[in-house]
C-alpha positions as CSV (number, residue, x, y, z in Angstrom):
1,M,79.5,65.0,118.3
2,R,78.7,68.3,119.9
3,I,81.0,71.2,119.3
4,L,81.4,74.5,121.3
5,Y,82.8,77.3,119.2
6,L,84.5,80.2,121.1
7,T,85.7,83.4,119.5
8,N,86.4,87.0,120.2
9,I,86.1,87.9,116.5
10,F,82.4,88.2,115.7
11,P,79.8,90.0,113.6
12,Y,78.1,93.0,115.0
13,S,75.7,95.6,113.5
14,E,78.4,98.1,112.3
15,N,80.4,95.3,110.7
16,P,78.3,92.1,110.2
17,M,81.1,90.6,108.2
18,A,83.7,90.7,111.0
19,G,85.1,87.2,111.6
20,I,83.6,86.1,108.3
21,F,86.0,83.1,108.1
22,I,84.4,81.8,111.4
23,T,80.9,82.4,110.2
24,R,81.6,80.5,106.9
25,R,82.8,77.5,109.0
26,I,79.5,77.6,111.0
27,E,77.4,77.8,107.9
28,K,79.1,74.6,106.5
29,I,78.8,72.9,109.9
30,I,75.1,73.6,109.8
31,E,74.9,72.1,106.3
32,R,76.6,69.0,107.6
33,K,74.0,68.8,110.5
34,V,76.7,68.8,113.1
35,D,75.5,69.7,116.6
36,F,77.1,72.9,117.8
37,E,76.8,76.2,119.7
38,A,78.9,79.3,119.0
39,Y,79.8,81.8,121.7
40,A,81.3,85.2,121.1
41,T,83.0,87.1,123.9
42,V,82.0,90.8,124.0
43,V,83.5,93.5,126.2
44,K,81.1,96.3,127.2
45,H,82.3,99.7,128.5
46,S,80.6,101.5,131.4
47,T,80.2,105.3,131.0
48,L,82.8,106.2,133.7
49,S,85.4,103.6,132.6
50,K,85.3,105.0,129.0
51,Y,87.0,108.1,130.3
52,V,89.7,106.2,132.0
53,Y,90.3,104.2,128.8
54,L,90.5,107.4,126.8
55,L,93.4,108.7,129.0
56,K,95.6,106.3,127.1
57,N,93.7,105.7,123.9
58,K,92.2,107.9,121.2
59,S,89.1,105.8,120.6
60,F,87.5,102.5,121.3
61,Y,84.7,100.5,119.7
62,A,81.6,99.2,121.4
63,P,79.8,96.8,119.1
64,D,76.0,97.2,118.9
65,L,74.3,93.8,119.3
66,G,70.8,95.2,119.3
67,V,70.0,94.1,115.7
68,K,71.0,90.5,116.1
69,N,67.6,89.2,114.9
70,Q,67.8,91.3,111.8
71,N,71.2,89.9,110.7
72,K,71.6,86.3,109.7
73,S,75.3,86.1,110.5
74,M,74.8,87.5,114.0
75,S,72.0,85.0,114.7
76,Y,74.5,82.1,114.7
77,Y,76.2,83.4,117.8
78,N,75.4,83.6,121.5
79,Y,77.0,86.8,122.8
80,I,78.7,86.5,126.2
81,I,79.0,90.0,127.6
82,Y,81.4,91.2,130.3
83,H,80.9,94.7,131.6
84,L,84.2,96.4,132.3
85,N,84.6,98.3,135.6
86,I,87.1,100.9,136.8
87,Y,89.3,98.2,138.3
88,D,89.6,96.6,134.9
89,Y,90.6,99.8,133.2
90,F,93.3,100.6,135.8
91,T,94.6,97.1,135.5
92,R,94.9,97.6,131.8
93,L,96.8,100.8,132.3
94,I,99.2,99.1,134.7
95,D,99.5,95.5,133.4
96,K,97.9,94.6,130.1
97,D,98.6,90.8,130.4
98,R,97.1,90.7,133.9
99,Y,94.1,92.5,132.4
100,Y,93.6,90.1,129.5
101,K,94.0,87.0,131.7
102,R,91.4,88.5,134.1
103,L,89.1,89.1,131.2
104,Q,89.4,85.5,129.9
105,T,88.9,84.2,133.4
106,E,85.7,86.2,133.8
107,F,84.4,85.0,130.4
108,F,85.2,81.4,131.6
109,R,83.2,82.0,134.7
110,I,80.2,83.5,132.8
111,I,80.2,80.7,130.3
112,E,80.5,78.1,133.0
113,N,77.5,79.6,134.8
114,T,75.5,80.1,131.6
115,I,75.7,76.7,129.8
116,D,75.9,73.1,130.7
117,I,79.5,72.5,129.6
118,S,79.2,68.7,130.1
119,K,77.0,68.4,127.0
120,F,79.9,69.4,124.7
121,D,82.4,66.8,123.4
122,L,85.0,69.3,122.1
123,I,85.8,73.0,122.1
124,H,87.1,74.9,119.0
125,A,88.6,78.3,119.8
126,H,89.5,81.2,117.4
127,P,92.1,82.7,117.6
128,T,94.9,81.3,119.8
129,Y,95.1,84.2,122.2
130,P,93.1,85.4,124.0
131,T,90.1,83.1,123.3
132,G,92.2,79.9,123.4
133,Y,92.9,80.6,127.0
134,I,89.2,80.0,127.9
135,A,89.4,76.7,126.2
136,L,92.5,75.9,128.2
137,L,90.7,76.7,131.4
138,F,87.8,74.4,130.5
139,K,90.2,71.5,129.7
140,K,92.1,71.9,133.0
141,K,88.9,71.9,135.0
142,Y,86.6,69.6,133.0
143,E,89.1,67.6,130.9
144,I,87.2,68.7,127.7
145,P,89.5,68.4,124.6
146,Y,90.0,71.5,122.6
147,V,91.2,72.6,119.2
148,V,92.6,76.0,118.6
149,T,93.1,77.9,115.3
150,A,95.9,80.4,114.8
151,H,94.9,83.1,112.3
152,G,97.7,85.7,112.1
153,S,98.3,88.4,114.7
154,D,97.9,86.0,117.5
155,I,101.2,84.4,116.3
156,H,103.2,87.0,114.4
157,T,102.4,90.1,116.4
158,Y,101.0,89.8,119.9
159,P,103.5,87.3,121.4
160,K,106.4,89.4,120.1
161,A,105.1,92.5,121.9
162,N,104.6,91.0,125.3
163,L,106.5,88.2,127.1
164,E,103.5,87.1,129.2
165,I,101.3,86.9,126.1
166,R,104.0,84.8,124.5
167,K,104.0,82.4,127.5
168,S,100.2,82.2,127.5
169,T,100.2,81.5,123.7
170,L,102.7,78.7,124.1
171,E,100.7,77.2,126.9
172,I,97.5,77.3,124.8
173,L,99.2,75.8,121.8
174,N,101.1,73.0,123.6
175,H,98.1,71.9,125.7
176,A,95.7,71.9,122.7
177,N,94.6,68.5,121.5
178,K,95.2,69.9,118.0
179,A,96.6,73.3,117.0
180,I,95.5,74.4,113.5
181,F,97.5,77.0,111.6
182,V,96.0,78.8,108.6
183,S,99.5,78.8,106.9
184,K,102.8,77.0,107.0
185,K,104.5,80.3,107.6
186,L,102.5,80.9,110.8
187,L,103.4,77.4,112.0
188,D,107.1,78.1,111.2
189,I,107.0,81.4,113.3
190,A,105.3,79.6,116.2
191,T,108.1,76.9,116.2
192,S,111.2,78.8,115.2
193,V,110.5,82.2,116.9
194,L,108.1,81.4,119.8
195,G,109.5,78.0,120.7
196,Y,106.3,76.0,120.2
197,K,106.9,72.2,120.1
198,G,104.7,71.6,117.1
199,N,103.9,67.9,117.8
200,N,100.2,68.6,117.8
201,S,100.1,70.9,114.8
202,I,98.3,70.8,111.4
203,V,98.0,73.4,108.6
204,I,94.4,74.0,107.4
205,P,93.9,77.4,105.7
206,N,90.7,79.4,105.6
207,G,88.6,78.6,102.6
208,V,86.6,80.4,99.9
209,D,82.9,80.1,98.9
210,V,83.3,79.0,95.2
211,R,79.6,79.4,94.7
212,K,79.7,83.1,95.4
213,F,83.1,84.0,94.1
214,I,82.8,83.2,90.4
215,P,84.2,84.7,87.2
216,M,81.8,87.3,85.7
217,D,81.7,89.3,82.5
218,K,84.0,92.3,83.2
219,F,82.2,94.5,80.6
220,K,78.8,93.8,82.2
221,V,80.1,94.2,85.7
222,R,81.8,97.5,85.0
223,K,78.7,98.8,83.2
224,K,76.6,97.8,86.2
225,L,78.9,99.7,88.6
226,Q,79.2,102.7,86.2
227,L,82.9,102.1,85.7
228,S,84.8,102.8,82.5
229,T,85.1,99.9,80.1
230,D,88.1,101.5,78.3
231,Y,90.6,101.2,81.1
232,K,92.1,98.4,83.1
233,Y,91.6,98.4,86.9
234,V,94.1,97.7,89.7
235,G,92.6,97.4,93.2
236,F,93.1,96.8,96.9
237,I,90.6,95.2,99.2
238,G,91.2,95.2,103.0
239,N,91.8,97.2,106.1
240,L,93.6,100.5,105.4
241,I,96.2,100.0,108.2
242,P,100.0,99.9,108.5
243,I,100.2,96.1,108.9
244,K,98.7,95.8,105.4
245,N,101.3,98.4,104.1
246,A,98.3,100.4,102.9
247,Q,100.3,103.6,103.1
248,L,102.3,102.3,100.1
249,L,99.3,102.2,97.8
250,P,99.5,105.8,96.4
251,E,103.2,105.3,95.5
252,I,102.5,101.9,93.9
253,F,99.5,103.3,92.0
254,N,101.6,106.3,90.8
255,L,104.4,104.1,89.5
256,V,101.9,101.7,87.7
257,K,100.3,104.8,86.1
258,K,103.6,106.0,84.8
259,S,104.3,102.7,83.0
260,Y,100.8,101.9,82.0
261,N,98.7,104.9,81.1
262,S,95.2,103.2,80.5
263,V,94.7,102.2,84.1
264,K,92.5,103.3,87.0
265,F,92.4,102.2,90.6
266,I,89.9,101.0,93.2
267,V,90.4,101.0,97.0
268,I,87.8,99.0,99.0
269,G,88.0,99.2,102.8
270,D,88.4,101.5,105.7
271,G,90.9,102.2,108.5
272,E,93.2,104.8,110.0
273,L,95.1,105.4,106.8
274,Y,92.0,106.2,104.7
275,S,92.4,110.0,104.7
276,Y,96.2,109.8,104.2
277,I,95.8,107.5,101.1
278,Q,93.1,109.6,99.6
279,K,95.2,112.8,100.0
280,K,98.3,111.2,98.5
281,C,96.4,109.8,95.5
282,Q,95.0,113.3,94.9
283,E,98.5,114.8,95.0
284,H,99.5,112.3,92.3
285,N,96.4,113.2,90.3
286,L,95.4,109.5,90.2
287,E,91.9,108.4,89.3
288,V,91.0,106.3,92.4
289,I,87.6,105.1,93.5
290,F,87.3,104.8,97.3
291,T,84.2,102.7,98.2
292,G,84.8,102.5,101.9
293,R,83.8,99.2,103.6
294,I,81.3,97.2,101.6
295,P,79.2,94.1,102.4
296,H,81.1,90.9,101.9
297,D,78.4,89.7,99.5
298,D,79.3,92.6,97.2
299,I,83.0,91.8,97.0
300,P,82.7,89.1,94.2
301,T,81.2,91.8,91.9
302,W,83.9,94.3,92.7
303,L,86.6,91.7,92.3
304,N,85.4,91.0,88.9
305,T,86.0,94.6,87.9
306,L,89.7,94.2,88.5
307,D,92.5,93.1,86.3
308,V,95.0,92.8,89.1
309,L,94.6,92.7,92.9
310,V,97.4,94.1,95.1
311,L,98.3,93.1,98.6
312,P,101.6,94.6,99.8
313,S,101.2,93.5,103.5
314,A,103.9,93.7,106.1
315,E,102.4,90.7,107.9
316,E,99.6,88.4,106.8
317,G,98.3,85.1,108.3
318,W,96.9,83.7,105.1
319,G,95.5,86.3,102.7
320,N,92.0,85.1,102.0
321,V,91.2,88.0,99.6
322,I,93.8,86.5,97.2
323,L,91.9,83.2,97.3
324,E,88.6,85.0,96.6
325,A,90.3,86.8,93.7
326,L,91.6,83.5,92.3
327,A,88.1,82.1,92.4
328,C,87.0,85.1,90.3
329,G,89.8,84.6,87.8
330,V,91.8,87.6,89.0
331,P,95.6,87.4,89.7
332,T,97.3,89.1,92.6
333,V,100.6,90.8,93.2
334,G,101.5,90.3,96.9
335,S,104.4,90.7,99.2
336,N,106.2,87.6,100.6
337,A,104.7,88.3,104.1
338,G,103.2,85.4,106.0
339,G,101.0,83.0,104.0
340,I,100.7,85.2,100.9
341,P,103.3,83.1,98.8
342,E,101.4,79.9,99.8
343,V,98.1,81.3,98.5
344,I,99.5,82.6,95.2
345,G,101.7,79.5,94.6
346,S,103.6,79.8,91.4
347,E,103.8,82.5,88.7
348,E,100.9,80.8,86.9
349,F,98.7,82.4,89.5
350,G,100.3,85.8,90.4
351,R,103.5,87.4,91.5
352,V,105.2,87.5,94.9
353,V,107.6,90.4,95.8
354,E,110.1,90.2,98.6
355,L,109.9,92.9,101.3
356,K,113.3,94.5,100.8
357,E,114.9,97.6,99.3
358,N,113.1,98.9,96.2
359,F,110.0,96.9,97.2
360,V,107.6,99.5,95.8
361,N,109.3,99.8,92.5
362,I,109.6,96.1,91.9
363,F,106.0,95.6,93.1
364,A,104.7,98.2,90.6
365,N,106.7,96.6,87.8
366,K,105.1,93.2,88.6
367,V,101.6,94.8,88.4
368,V,102.4,96.3,85.0
369,E,103.7,92.9,83.9
370,L,100.4,91.3,84.6
371,L,98.5,94.2,82.9
372,N,100.5,93.6,79.8
373,R,100.4,89.8,79.9
374,P,97.2,88.7,81.7
375,L,97.0,85.2,83.2
376,L,94.4,82.6,82.3
377,P,91.3,83.1,84.5
378,K,90.4,79.4,84.1
379,K,93.7,78.3,85.6
380,L,93.3,80.8,88.5
381,R,89.9,79.4,89.4
382,E,91.1,75.9,89.3
383,R,93.6,76.7,92.0
384,A,90.9,78.3,94.2
385,L,88.6,75.3,93.9
386,Q,90.9,73.1,96.0
387,Y,90.4,75.5,98.9
388,S,86.6,75.5,98.8
389,W,84.9,75.7,102.2
390,E,83.6,72.2,101.6
391,N,87.1,70.8,101.4
392,I,88.3,72.8,104.4
393,I,85.4,71.7,106.6
394,D,86.0,68.1,105.6
395,R,89.5,68.4,107.0
396,E,88.4,70.1,110.2
397,L,85.8,67.5,110.8
398,E,88.5,64.8,110.4
399,V,90.5,66.7,113.1
400,Y,87.5,66.6,115.5
401,K,87.0,62.9,114.9
402,S,90.7,62.1,115.4
403,V,90.8,64.1,118.6
404,L,87.7,62.5,120.0
405,N,88.8,59.0,119.0
406,K,92.2,59.5,120.7
407,T,90.7,60.9,123.9
408,S,88.2,58.1,124.1
409,R,91.0,55.5,124.0
410,E,93.0,57.3,126.8
């Protein structure tokens, strides 16, 4: 069995942990000695085209791939680079869907001319759109079966914003030999909102590295990070962006502080709301540690400083940080968005708050509830163990085998 991985979410020098859930899969595939190659599709900007792009956008990112050999996670990937030209930028300004389809067609052409596609038995694409479109093109031309994994925004956001993206997403899902969804909620949105048939679907969530995410002595961890050992800590880990409802953190923290005085706060991550959140926390005279973005390998230590993790997201595919917290014996208060309720499960493992009127007040009360009555760390970890990457990869390998067995009989 030889697998071709395709993704447009990938590690680069400024953020080597980008697409960590794909890298973790690859590491486990390597451990199983499965033959594979992974290709990440990278868009590069020309000097002139940058200015055209900036006519409509405040900024853009151009990942630096120059340190590939110095970073282990980057070394797993072959980077397929497409250099944008002026035509591409004007196409984007006029018709975004036409632009994205052209982009994926160009990546298909480059990959087709770069590798011997006939040596692969199966393609696994992450996420559905746009990368799944490349897999669809390979199936149409070479009859190679493909599996696609839906992670979140590719289902709950992009198809709702653009009719053509919705049509492409449905074509990708319906033609896949197997469509994997990281949560039942995502599958429900795809069927009930987008009109996906669902007859080739399966739910397999992202996993957690239970060897790295382990319970640690809070006193020792806080001493190591020079944090107070006399307070409890409530924290957020993730991108500071509107879809995570990160703008609500200052108000949530302030309400928690009013009800539970011996508490401090930690915000780990970066994003467009960073300065806003920092300013609002200062206005409330809250003691908040802002770490910025940190290496993924440091997150287990920081998670172990927390008494409660908060995730008030407006949309969420799965909520892997909750799983990582559970593995460390830390409970979460989360919204009922996307797969969050599926990760948390019952009140033995955390609290789920419905996104409705008085959300922030109720959310803060639930945080205080867990500060006053802590949950059993051992129970929390037991829940996380069932989602170990070993178990997740076992399930995905079974999907590959069933797809190949079925196609060989046809």
